[in-house]
N, C-alpha and C positions, 0 to 999 in steps of 0.2 A: 551642587554649587555652595551650599551652606557648610558642608565638610571641608571645601577648599578656603572659604573666607574665615572660618574660625581660628585656625592656626595663624593666619596672617594678622587677624584682629587682635589675638592674644599676644603675638609678638610686639605689635604696635603698643599695645597697653603696657607691655614689659618695658618697652624702651622709655615710654612717657613717664612711667613711675620712677625708672631709674634715673632719668634726667631730673625729675622733680627733686628726687631725694639728693642728688648732686647739688642742685641750686639750694636746697634747704641748708646743706652744710655750709655754703659759701654765701648765703643770700644777705646776711648782716652787713649793712654798710660799714659799720664800726671796725670789721675785721681788717679794713685797709689801714686803720690807725694801729693795729698791733702787730709787734714784731715778735717772731718765734725764735727762740734757740739764737744760733749764729746765722744770720743770713736766711732765716727761715728752715734751717735744717736743725732736727733734733732726734732723740730716740726715746721711745717709750720706756717707762721704769726707771729712768735716770733723771736726776735734777736738771731742770731747763729753765734757762732764762726767758723772761717775757718782759717786754717794754710796751707802755702805752703812751702813745704821741697825741693823745686828744688834749682836751682843755681842763679836765678835772683831775685831782689827786685820786689815789687809789690806796686802800688800805688791806683788802682782802681778794683773793683769787680763789674761785670756787671751780673745780674740776672733780674727776672721777679717779679712784684708784684701780688696781688690777683687778679687785673683786666686785666693781661695780658700784661701790659706795661711794656717796657724795661726801668730798672732804673739802674744808676751806682752810686754805693757807693764809695765815694772818701774818703780814709782812711787819719788818721792823719800822715802827712809826708810820707816818703817812708819806707815800711816795708821790713826788711831784712828776709832771710829765716828762717822760724820758728817761726816768730812774728804772733799775733793774729790780724785777721782781722774780722769785723763784719757786717753782712747784714740780711735781712728779707727775707727769701724765701716765694714766693707767691703762692707755690703749690707743689705737689708730683712730684719729678723728675724735679724740676725747673732747666733750663740751668744756668750754672756759667762759666764766663769767667773772668780770671785774666789777668790784663794789667798792663803794664808800659807806661803811657802816652797814646798813640794810638796803641801801639805795643801789640798784644796779646802773653801772656806768656804760658798760659794753658786753656783748654777747657774741661768742663766736665759737669754732672749733679748732683744733690743733689740725695742721695739714695732713692730707692723706699720704699714702706710701706711694709716691710717685717718683719720677726721675728727678734727683737732685740737680742735675745740670740744666732743668728747664724752670727752677724757681723753687719756692718753700715746698718741703717734702719731709715726710718721716723716713728715716734712714734705718733700714733694718740691720740686724746684727751681722748678717752675711756680707755686708758691704763695708769697706773701710771708709773712715771719715777724717779728712786732713783739713786743717785749718792753715791757711798759707798768708803768711804776711810779708808781701812783696809779689814777685812773679811765680806764677805757678809752675814753672819749669816743664810744661807739657804733661803734668801729672793729670791734669783734669780731661785729657785726651785719651787715656788708658781705656782700652775696650771700645772705643767709640769707633763707628763705621758709617759714614754717611751715606754709602751706597745702599747699605742693608737697613738704613734708618735705626741704627743701635745705638743707644745712649753709653756714655762713659761708665764703667763698672766701679768707678771710685766716685765717692762723694766729696767734692772739694769746696770749701767755704773760703773765699777771698775777699775779707772786708776792706772796704775803701776808706772808710772813716774810723778814728779810734771809738766812736759811739757804738760801733757794731759789735764790740768785743765785751764780754760779761765783766763786772768788777769783782767777781768772787771765783774761786777755784771750782766751786760746784757747777757753775756755768759750762765748765768743760769736761763734765763728768762722762760723756759719751764719746769724746774725742779720741782718735788712735794716735794721732801724730800732729805735731805743729811745725811747719817749715818757715824759716826765716832766712832773708836773703837781703842784698843791697837795695832792691827796689822797694823794701819795705821800711827805709830808714825814716822818712817823714812820719809814717804811721806810728813807729816806735816812739818817735819824739813826742807825739801828741797824747801817749798814754798817761792817765792819771796814776796817783800812787796806788790806788786800790787796783786798778787793772795790771799794773806791773807785778804787784804782789799775787794777784791772783795766777798769773801765768806761772810765775816763779814756784809758788806752792804746788801747782799742778804737776809740774816737770819733777820736782823733788819728791812729791808723793806718789810718783809711779808712772809718769807721763814719758813720752819719747819726742824729742826735739832734734829736728833736722836743720842743721846751721851750715851755711856757706859763708866762709872767711877768707876771702881773697884780698884784691887790691883795696877793697872798701871796708874792710874789717875794722880798720881804725875809727871809720865814721859810725859804724854799727855799734862799737863798744862807747863811743862818745854819747849816741843817742840812747843807748841801753846799757849802762855799766853793769847792770845785774847779770847781763849775758857773760861779760868777762869774767866776772865772780864765779859763776857756775861753772865755767871752764877752768878756773883755777889758775889764770895766767896773771901775774903781777905786772909785767912789763911787756906788753904786746909789741912784737917786731915782725915786719914782712920782709920777704925775700922773692927773688926770681927763681921759679921752679921750671926744671925741664919736663915737657910732658910725656916722655917715654914711660914713665911708670903708669900712667893711667891709660895710655895706648895699649900697654901689655895687658892690664887688667881687664879691659873691654874687648880684647882682640879684635880691634878697629883696623881698617884699611884706610881711613881718613885721617892723616896726620894733624897734629895741632901744633901751634907755635908755643914759645915759652909764655909763661903767665906768672903774675904776681900772687903770691898766698902767705898766709899767717904762719908762723913758726909754731906749730902745734906741740904741746907737751909730750915728751915720749917716755918719761919716767913713770907714767900711770897709765890705766887705760889698755885697750887692745888696738894695736896699729892693724889697719886693714890694708893700706898701701903706703909701701915704702918708696919714696922717690928720691931724687938728688937735686941739688941746686945747680946753677949754671957753674958753679965752681966745684962740682962734683963732691958735695958734702951730703951726706945721708940725712934725710928729712921725712918726717910723716906727712903725707898728703892727705890721708883720710884716717880716721880713728874714731872708736867709740868709747866714751868715758862714762862712767857711772857717777851720778850726783844724787844723793839720798836714794830713793827707791826707783828713781828713773834713769834715763839714759839719754846722752847727747851724742848724736852721729855728726862730727864736724868734718868738713872738706875744706882744705886750704885752696879754694878757687873760687871765683864769682861765676857761678854756673848759669847766672842770667846775663853775663857779658855777651857782646856780639858774637865773639868766636865760638862760646859754647851753644849759643842759639841756633846757629846754623850747623852744628855738629851733629850727625844722625844718631851717634851712640850716646847722647846725654842722657836720655830716659833710660838706657840699659845701665849705665853707670850708677844713677840713683836707685834702680831696683836691686842691683848687686849689693849695694852698700847697706840697703835698709832691709833686704831679704825680698826675694822674688815673689814669694807667697804674700807677703805684707802689701805690696803696692799694686800687684796685678788684680787683686780681688779674689784669686782662685784659692779658696778655703779648701782645707782638707775635708774630703765627704766622709763622714762617720758612717759606721756600720750600721745598717738599716733594719737588721733582723735580730735586734737586740731584746725584743720583747717589752719595751718600756714606752710610756706615753711622753716622756721628756727626751731631748735631744743634747742635754748640755749638763755638764757637771753641776752647774746651778740648780737644775731641777733634781737632780740626785741628792744634792745637799738638803734642799727643802723638804723632799719626801722622806729623808732619813729623819729630820727633825719632827716630821709630822707623825712621828710613832710614839704613842703613849701607852702606858701600862694599863690605863682604864679601858682600852680597847682590848678585849680578851681576844686571843687567836687560838684556833683549834687546827690542829693536823689534819691532813686529807685522810690519813688513816682511820682517826677518830670518827670522821664525817661518814666514812664509808661503812665502819662497824654500826654506826647508828641506823643508817639507810638499811643494812642488810637485816638489823633486828627488826626494823619496822615491817619490811617484807614479810620477814619470817612469821611475825605475830599476825599480821592481816591475810596471810597465805596459809601455809601449811597449819599452823597451830589453831588458827580460826576455823578451818575445816575439820580437823580432828577432833577439837572441843566441842563446837556447836553442831555438826552434822552426825558425826559417829558417836561420840559419847553421849551429849545430851539430846540429840535428835530434833533439834529446834534450828533449822536452817535460817528462818526469819530474823532470829535475834542478831544475825550478822548485820541488819540495818542499824542495830543499836550499838554493837561492839565494835564496829569500824570507826564511826565518828567519836566514840569514847577513847578508843586508842590513840587516835590523831590529837584530839584535844589535850590528854593527859601528857603525850610526849611533848608537844609543843610548849606547855606550861612549864614542864620541866626543863626544856632546852632554853626557854626565855629566862628561867631564873639562874640557870648556871651561866648564861651569857651576859647577865646584868653587869653594869660597869664596876670595876673593882675599887670603888671609892672607900670601902670600909678598911682598905689595907693602909691608910695613910695614918701615920703616927702624929696626929696634931689635936690639940685642943678645940679646934675650929669645927664646925660641922662639915662633914664631907663635901656636901654640894657647894660650900662656899669656897673651897680651895680651887685656885686656878693652877693649871699645869703649863710649864713652861721650859722647853728644851732649847738649848742654845749651845752655839760653837763660836768661841772668840779668838781671834787671831791678832796678836799684837807685834809690831816690828819697830825696831829701834836701830837707827844708823848712827853709830858712835863716831863716824868720820864727819859728817855733817851736822851732828847733833840734832837729828830729826826723828820724829817719832808718829806714829799712825796705828789705828786700831780698827778693825772690822768685827762685827757681832752680827751674827744671823740668829734669830729667835723664832720660834713657833709657839704660840700661846692657844691653849685649849681650855674651854669652859664648858662644864657640864650643863649650867643653865645659861640663859640668855642674860647678858650684862652689858653695860657701858663702862670702859675702862679708860682711866687716865694713866699714861705711860711717861715716866721720866727716866733718866739715866742716873744711876747711883754709883758713885766712885768708892771703891774700897779703901781701906787704909794703906793696902800694899801699892795700890795705883797712885794715891796722893805721895808716897815715899819715892815713887818712880818718876814722878812729874815735876818740873818747875811751873809750867803754865800750860793750861789747855787753850787750844786756838780755835778748835772746831769740835762741836758734839752735835750732830744731827741724827734724828730718827725719822725713818721714813718707811712706808710699805715695801715689802719685798716680793717680787713676782708679778706676772702679768700674763694674760692669756696668749696661747700659743704653744709650739712644741718645745720651745726652750725650757719652760718650768712644767711641760705636760699639761697646761690648761686648755680648755675649750671654750671659746668665745660664744656666748649665747646671746647676751646684750650688755652693752657697756654701761647703761643705766639701771641700776637696780633701786627702785622705787620702795622697796620693802624695808630697807635698812635706813635708819635715821642718820642724818649727816654728822660729822665729827670734824674737829679742828686740829690743825697743826700750828701752834703759835711759834713764830721765830723770834729770837731775842738777840740783842746785841749786847753782850757783857764786856767788861774790863778785863784785860789780860796784862801781866807785868812782863811778858817776853817782848824783847825788842823787835823780833820777826812778827808779831802780832799787833802792831801799833794801831791797826785798824778796829781790834777789839775781838772779842771771842763770838763766833756765830754759833748758837745753840737753839735748841727747839725742844717741845714737848707735845704729846699727842692728848687731846682732851675729848673724851667721850666716844672712844673707838667702839663701834658696836660689835658684838659677838653673839650669833644666833645660838640657840641652844644645841649642845653637842656639835659645836664647830670650832674651828681654828683659824687663826690668822697669822700670817709671817710678817715679821718686822726685820729691818736692818739698821745697823748704826755705824756711822762714820766719824771716826775720831782723828784729829791731828794735834799734837801736842809737843811741847820741848821737854826731852827726857832729862833725868837727872841719875847719872851712873855713879856707883861708888868709887870705880877706879877706871882708867883709861890705860890702854895698853897697845903696844905694836907687837904683833907676832912676826917673827920671821921664818922663812924657808930657806932650804939649802939651795945654792947656787947651782943652777942646772937641774933641778929636780923639782917635783911636786910635794915634797915632804916637808912638814913644819917641824920647828923645833924651839926649844926653849920652855919657859913656864906659861902656865894659863891660869888666869884668875876670873872668878866668876864676878862680873861687874854689876850684877843685880842685887837689889835689896832683898830678894826672895829666893827660896830654894828652887833648883832646877831638877825637874824628874825625868827620867829616861831620856837624857840629854846626848847631844853629840856635837862635834865642832866638823864642819863640813868645809873642805877647801877644794875646789874644783871638782872632782870626781872621787874623792876620797872623804871618808867618814870617820873620824876618830870617836869610839864609842866611850862615852864618859861613865862614871859610876851611876848607879841607879838614882842615888840623890847627891846632887853637887850643891852643898850649903852655900848660902850667901856669903861672899867674901872668902870663900874656900880657895885654896891654891893647889894646883897640880904642877909639880917641879919640872917635869919633863913631859912634853906632848908626845915624844916618840915612844913612851912606854906604854900608850894606849893601845888597844886593839883596834886595827883599822879594817875597813871593809869598803867595797865597792859601793859608791853612794847610789848609783843607778840600780845595782843588783838589789840593795837593800830596800829600795822604793818599789821595785817590782817582785820583791821575794824570790830572787832568782838565786839558785843555787848550782854549784858546780859538782859534776859527777866525773867518773873516770874518762869518758869519751864523749861527754855531751854536757849541756846545760839545761835545766828546767826553770821556767818562769811561771810564777802564778799568775793565771790569766785574771784580768779586772772583770768583775761581774757589774755590769751597769743597772741591773735590776736590784742588787743588794741595798737594802735600806737599814742594815742593823749595825754597822760600824762607822759612827760619824769620825772617828780618829783617822780611819783609812781615807775618807772623803776629804778630810781637811789636809792630808799628806798631798793628794793629787792636786788640790786647789793651790797649794804653796809651791810645788815643783812639778807642774804638769809638762812643760817642756822638758825638763831633765829627764823624765821617765819616758820619754818618747811620744808624748802627746796624744793625738787622736789615734795614732797607729796602737798605742796600748790601751786606751780606755774605751775606744769606739765612740766617745762623746765629745762635743766641742766644749771649749772654754772661753766664753765670750763675754757674759755680763760680769763675771768674776775674775776675769784675766789679770787684773791689776794685783792680785793676791799672789801670782806667779813670780817668784823672784829667781828664777834659774838664771836669768841674765847677770845677777849680781856675783855668781860663783866664777869671778875672774881671777886673773893673776895677782891682782894688787888687794884683794880682800877675802875674807872668809866669813863663815857664819856659824854663830853659836845658837843652837835652837833646843828646845824641850817643851816639857809640860809643866804647868802649875798646878799646886795643889789647891789652891783657893782662886776664886774668880777675881779678876781685876775690875770689871765693871759688871753690873747686873741692871736689870729692869725693875724699877720701882713701879708697882702696880696699885692705883687705889680706885675706888669706886666712891666718888665724892671726897669726903673727907674720911673715909674708912679705908684703912690699909688692908690689903689682900695678900694672903700668904700664898706662895708658889712654891711648887715642887716639881721635880724634873730632872733630867740628866744635863750634865754640864760639862764642857770641855774648854780649857783655856791653853793656848799655844803661844810661844813667845819666841821671836827670832830677833838675834843682835847681829848686826853687820860690824865686823872688826876689820882695821886695816892690816896688810901684809907687807913686809918690807924684805927683799932679798939680801942676803949676806953680803953680796958683792956692793950693795948700796950703802953698807954701814961704814 
């Protein structure tokens, strides 16, 4: 009987403990006064907005980073109730404390990874997150099945009031797409200047907007003129469109009536559906337009109108226009037998940067020789010397530990950190190592610029670091004004970065601070000021490393502006090419669609190539995959997910993951850093000048109190410039 009662009692105790832990997470009554992300939805490892609706002001938000260390986010000034504050949660259900100075105002935790359709929840990377301003168009029901009690496979945030939307672009850091339609006109009218600027900066910085512009398009543009500006329409006009093009595109058996839609521009962008007006005039019905580093999918129809609401193929139309994989939530499954702890390119990047010369590496053959020598010494040689030659077998009790201790001391000495190889006047132990990869993008069409820097800092001794971003002279010559400069921890527990979560709270490490500041900017697009921050007192344990990332947004200053031309009916560019950068470009190329024009090894600043067609051309996808053509076949260099020795190759994959084949080629997902992939910009009306820079544009300035800390390590800076392309028939 006792044997039967024991498992039942143990099960009941487990259930009670789990219930108690769940209550502990949500027990604080103040959690009802805190709003997380957008309608309670957020992602870990990304900037997340937090609002406190209580009666007191807030100055600091305390949470944990991906390493479990306590971090205090000092906000810009004192936040009144309802104002937005921004933090980076380091894990699921990470603790959150709101403070005024040293006084705790509220304590709670971020929501758990539950179903987003049922309330506040953490959204995993495998689930798409869409913010809808207006009608959800049925997207929130994708994958749902009431009979099987299955929730939707897409996270949809549908704000009802303007206050639910963040007032900074970093509040949309984890969002995959924003949808806008006529049902959201009143919400668009109520947005503040900061909120409108935030959405616009998110789109031009690499976001995706799905916009329906039918009969209500003029009202949408009246409520949000910035949407009209992003589409590049000076004089918006509507017309009556025949539905045959949409019916053919979706292969529907349910006919539609004529509908009113906006005259979309056809001289740029990529037309997805070409229809006709009732007067049989050709007109784009759906098209994709690049704006900055983002894109807009526009449909010349009000898909929230009664006719489309009852049309069974409405969701099929949306999924085909935006990508079936994108909306259905069926992500490509990566190869599982890759032999790595991480499942994403971000994890491979972090592991690549976490390789330092201080860590000596030994080949397997050398280790095998050492083990064979040890076996030979304590085996045959020990027997022949002590037993046969000396005749003292009892000396083996002395010779064996002596040989082992001697060999251990020798190996420990040879495996010591290679600190003495650093050429510096500073003491070797005082030098901090920092490996970094920097990717800077400039869009010469919309005059937008952004930068991403991933860094890994290694310290031989335990230390507390102050981290600031230092801009080089070349970067200042390249920039009119900096609109955003944010440093934050990079990486979090889970298979994405290859980490194993043991405990989110690490009480051994002292807390550190991230101080946000609001600076002044001369840019007309940054009238709300420059958002920047610094890290104060970041702890590094002895012989440990910490990963950081930097997000930049700036207004570029190019030496020259040019329009490249292509031959009508072909994909070949012609005419001259001028380096518009104030710095030399190394190992550069000019990429148009799937063709790469290889530039000289060094393309000096302001230099001119008279004829582009004289440059050697190569298939761009072949170049990325190191593919070579043989007499009867082609050979492609396979991607090694476990390789951590080539940061340049990892950077190439991050910059053009979809162009090279995506997961099918790398065997890894590309989710946290997917905004770096500009494969979609390789369209008909634009090309890309890219290459490597000899000097860093930005670096991390590390100090210990008032003492500057010297850093050494590997560094790579890549730059991409998007240039317009005009067809000769349009000239």
